[in-house]
N, C-alpha and C positions, 0 to 999 in steps of 0.2 A: 447340861442344862444349868449348872451354876455359872458357867462361863457366859452364857446367854444373859442371864440375870445381871451379872457384873457389868456387862457391855451396855445393856439397857439403863441400868443405874447411871453408869458414867455418862451416857449420852443424855440422859434427863438432867443430871447434875450440871453438865456443861451448858445445856441449852438454857437451864433456868438462870445459871450465872450470867451467860450473855445477855439474856433478857432484862434481868434486874439492872445490870451495868448499863445497858442501853437506855433504859427508862430514867435512871438516876442522871445519867450524862445530859440527856435532853432536858430534863427539869433544871439542872444546874445552868445550862446554856440560856434557857428561857428566863430563868430568874435574873441571871447577869445582864440579859439584854434589856429588860425592863428596868434595871437599877439606873438611877440618876447619881452622877458623881461631881462633886466640886470639891477639889483637894488642893490645898496650898502646901508645897513642898517646904519643909523646914530642915530635913535631914536627909542626906543621901549615903546610903552604905553599899559599898561594892564588895561582894563575897570573894572568896577564893576560887569559886567556880565561874567567875566572870558574870555574875548576875548583879543586877541592881535592885535595891529595896528603897522605897521612899516613905518618909515618915512625916506627919504633920506636927503642929505644936503641941498636941496632946500626947504625942508618942504612938498614934495609932499608924499601923502600916497600911499602905494602899494595897488592897487585895483585890486583884481582878484576874481574869482568866487570860493573861498576857504577860510575857516574860521580857524584861527589859535587860539588855546585855551591856556589860562594860565595854569601852568607856562610855560613860553616861553623858548624853547631850542635855539632859534635864538637869538643872541646877536648883539650888536653894532659892526660893522666892518665886519659882515658876508655878503656874496654876494649871492643874490637869482637871478638864471637865468632860463629862459625857452627858448627853441628853438621854432620857428614858426612850425606849424603843428605837435605840441607834446603837450601831457598833463602830462609831468613830470616837476616839479619843482626841480631844483637841487640847493641845498645850499653849498656853499663853506665857509671854514673857514681857516684863516691864522693861521699857526701853530707858534711855537716859533722862527723859523728862517725865518718867513714871507714868507713861502711857502704856496701856496694855495692848500688845500686838500678838497676832497668831504666830506661833513659832513653828509648829509641826502638827500634822494630823496623822494619827495612827489607826488603821483599820485592822481589827483583829476578829 
């Protein structure tokens, strides 16, 4: 009898944990999908785990649900943009005559 209760409790706990995790994950993805980004890279940091982190002039880190790995093709001065309701990151780079050109598109 006690074993049945423990099994039922364990199954309810695991089911509830899975349900809450799924709901939060979907909420987080939806919020990220609706977010608009216009980010100029001022600093690139490559970690020991071969991940790249990008910072703007104010020192704020670009926080998105995508991981950039080292070696970084994104350089200081590049502009990372994302339209709301889109899953494409568009990276612009200024060429030699300061004209903004599309460098790379990342779908995440």
